[in-house]
N, C-alpha and C positions, 0 to 999 in steps of 0.2 A: 434579479430574483434570485435568491437561493432558496430552492425548497428544502433543502436539506436532504434527509430520508423519509419519505413517505411511503404509505401502505396502498397497494392496487388498490384502485375503486375510491381511496380519498378525494377532496375537494381539490382539485388542481387550480382552483382561482389564487391571482394574486393582483394587485392593483401598482400603477406607474402614476406619479404624478407629473402632470405636464404643466409648466409654470410659464407663462409669456411675458419674457423678458424685454420685449419690444416695446414699440412705440405705437403699434397698428394691431389689430386684432388679428390674432394668430386663426388660422383657419387648416386643421388637420383633412388632408384631399383623401388619403387612405392610409390605412394598416395593414399589415400581410404579414400571416406566420409564415416561417420558413416551411412549412408541413401543413396538413390538415389536421394533425395531431395539437396544434396553437393555434386557437383563435382569439383574435384581438376583438374588442367593442370599444371603440375611440370616440369622443366628444363632437358631436356630428355640429353644433352650434360653435361660431367663433368665441375664441376666449378672449377678454377683454386684456389690453396692457395691464401688468400686474397681478392680473388675475390669473388661478390654477384649477386644471378642472384632472379627473381620473380617468385612467384608461385601464380597462378591466383585461387582461390576459387568462384563458383558459386552456390548461393543459390538459389531455385526455389521459387520465392516470390509470387508465385500463392495460396500460403497455408497460410491462418490468422492464428493469434497466433503465440506462443512465440519461438524464435530461440534460441536453444540449441546443437548446433552440434558438432561435431569433425571431423580433418582430422588426420590421422595415416601416417606419413614419413616414409619410409624406407629407408636406404642409406650403405653405405660402411665405416660412421665414426666409429671410434675405441671407442669413449667415451661415445656417445648417437646413436647406429645405429637405435633406433627408436624414436621419437619424435612426440607427439602430439600438436597438433595448434587448437583454440577453435574459434567458430565465436557465438554470441549471438546477442537478439536484438528483435525485436516486427514486425509483420507485421498486418496492420488492414485495413480494407475495407473503401475506401472513404466514407464519406457523401455523401448522393445523395444531387445535388442542391436543393433550396427551388422551390417550383413550381414558375412560374412569373404568376402573376393573370391576366385576360382575362380582354380585356377591352368591 
């Protein structure tokens, strides 16, 4: 997910769609952000074959600078039991408003 440029304190949430392309229920056993500033919230219920579910990832946008983080997803998938998704972008401090001249 590319946030582009966001302001400090903005909503740092995004969603990834997880689709079960297998023939058995898909269970996400763990999702871990690359640091404490990246927090995943993954579906706890098994995802049926052919079905999809959303995983929410929240980045702490109170940290100005470039975003280049990852979330490692662990599951019971036989082809890719570990999958990494990435977020990127830039957090900027909003410019201070120009002072209003006194009359």
